[in-house]
C-alpha positions, 0 to 999 in steps of 0.5 A, spaced: 507 265 704 513 270 704 516 266 698 523 269 699 523 267 706 521 260 704 526 260 699 532 262 704 529 257 709 529 251 703 537 253 701 539 253 708 536 246 709 539 244 703 546 247 705 546 244 712 542 237 711 538 238 717 531 242 719 534 243 726 541 246 724 537 250 719 532 253 724 538 254 729 542 258 724 536 262 721 534 263 729 527 260 727 523 255 731 523 248 727 516 248 726 516 254 722 522 251 718 517 245 716 511 249 715 515 254 710 518 248 706 511 244 706 508 251 703 513 252 698 512 245 696 505 246 695 506 252 691 511 249 686 507 242 686 513 239 687 517 235 692 523 238 694 526 234 699 526 227 702 525 227 709 527 221 714 528 220 721 535 221 720 537 225 714 534 230 709 536 229 702 534 233 696 530 230 690 532 231 683 527 237 682 529 240 689 537 240 686 535 244 680 531 249 684 536 249 689 541 251 684 537 257 681 534 259 688 541 260 691 544 264 685 537 268 685 538 270 692 545 272 691 543 276 686 537 279 690 542 281 696 547 284 691 541 288 689 539 291 696 546 292 698 548 296 691 541 300 693 544 302 700 550 305 703 552 298 705 559 298 702 560 305 706 557 302 712 557 295 713 552 292 718 549 286 720 551 280 724 558 277 722 559 270 724 567 268 724 571 262 727 578 262 729 583 258 733 583 258 740 590 261 741 589 266 735 582 268 738 586 269 745 592 273 743 591 276 737 583 277 735 580 279 742 585 284 744 584 288 738 577 287 736 574 293 739 578 297 734 574 293 729 567 294 732 569 302 733 570 302 726 564 299 724 559 300 729 553 297 726 556 290 726 555 285 730 560 279 731 559 272 733 566 269 734 566 262 734 573 259 738 575 252 737 581 248 733 576 244 730 575 244 722 569 248 720 564 247 714 563 254 712 556 252 709 553 247 714 555 251 720 553 258 717 560 261 718 561 267 714 569 266 714 574 263 718 582 264 720 586 258 720 593 256 719 596 251 714 595 249 707 588 250 704 584 243 704 578 245 700 580 248 694 572 250 693 573 256 698 577 263 697 583 264 701 587 270 703 594 270 706 594 275 711 601 272 715 604 266 718 605 263 725 612 261 727 614 256 732 619 254 737 620 247 741 620 248 748 619 244 755 618 246 762 624 247 767 621 241 771 621 236 765 628 238 763 631 237 770 628 230 770 629 228 763 635 232 761 636 236 755 636 233 748 642 234 743 638 232 737 631 230 735 633 223 735 634 223 742 627 225 743 625 218 740 630 214 745 629 218 751 623 223 751 616 224 751 612 229 746 606 233 748 602 231 741 596 235 738 591 232 733 585 235 729 579 232 726 574 227 728 579 222 725 584 224 731 589 226 725 596 227 729 600 233 727 608 231 726 613 235 730 618 238 724 625 239 725 629 242 720 637 243 720 640 245 713 637 240 708 636 235 714 629 234 716 626 229 721 618 228 723 616 226 729 609 224 732 611 219 737 613 218 743 607 221 747 604 220 753 599 226 752 595 229 746 590 234 745 586 238 740 586 245 743 591 250 743 590 252 750 590 245 753 596 244 749 600 250 752 598 248 759 600 240 758 607 243 756 607 248 762 605 242 766 611 238 764 608 232 760 613 233 755 617 237 749 613 240 744 613 246 738 608 252 740 606 258 737 612 263 738 607 269 739 604 265 745 610 261 748 615 268 748 612 271 755 613 264 758 620 263 755 622 270 758 619 269 765 623 262 765 616 258 765 619 255 759 626 253 756 627 253 748 629 246 746 634 244 740 634 252 738 639 250 732 633 245 729 627 249 726 620 248 725 617 251 719 612 257 720 605 255 717 601 260 713 595 264 716 589 265 711 582 268 712 578 263 708 570 264 706 566 261 701 566 263 693 561 268 692 561 272 686 561 278 690 564 278 697 559 281 702 561 288 705 561 286 712 566 280 710 570 284 706 571 289 712 573 284 716 578 281 711 581 287 710 581 289 718 584 282 719 590 283 714 591 290 717 592 287 724 596 281 722 601 286 718 602 290 724 605 284 728 612 282 726 611 276 730 605 274 725 609 276 719 615 271 720 618 267 714 
């Protein structure tokens, strides 16, 4: 048995809570993962995991072993990195998760500059607007907007996203131009946006001086994807607040019109978020620094 490999397998099973997810994240057959755990338990003469058809839980012995093993593996990786040129030439597979519109309009157009700078890096770019669990989903870092909900994670602020309230000309022709946010509740429709399995709606915020109005209804269509949200607004389903970076080309060509320009939606902070390892790996540090440079170059991503 490769003891270090078996320890890595055990840690991934605990982190993901599943033999199947651990196998997928490690690129191993599920049978291999099962055999590694069985061999490790036999070597230690201790039961580390309780397994049922529905879930995997950690025994008291397993919890104690996990705590020390995870720390030992981090130290082992640090030692290897310090004995190579990894800091100067980061290499390996980097797993990133980014929101749909940031991926399409910011990251992908510039990603070649990152790959040219670090030719030994391989990037797995997950694109979604769902909340990602960095440990169970085996993701190295994410780029997300808003307030950091999980205070156990580390976040580096790299910019902010400005918003603009818009609608399609066809919608305005049919329903008229609102003069106040309260008009939307009385005579208009919103295009909603929701997030998470609880389908929590994001409010539309309207700020003017000291006056603040939050609206989550009325809407006829609500989506959970940034590109679908833009398509719904372009399709005339209602008024909504879109990322200005994304909406500007459509405002310039007349496919969208600005609504209530004197009422502003506050920008949201953008962060690169990663797990709180004692030593940030060279590949994650390289991407975090590159993303910060990328956002700093674009005034649209630095608006306050």
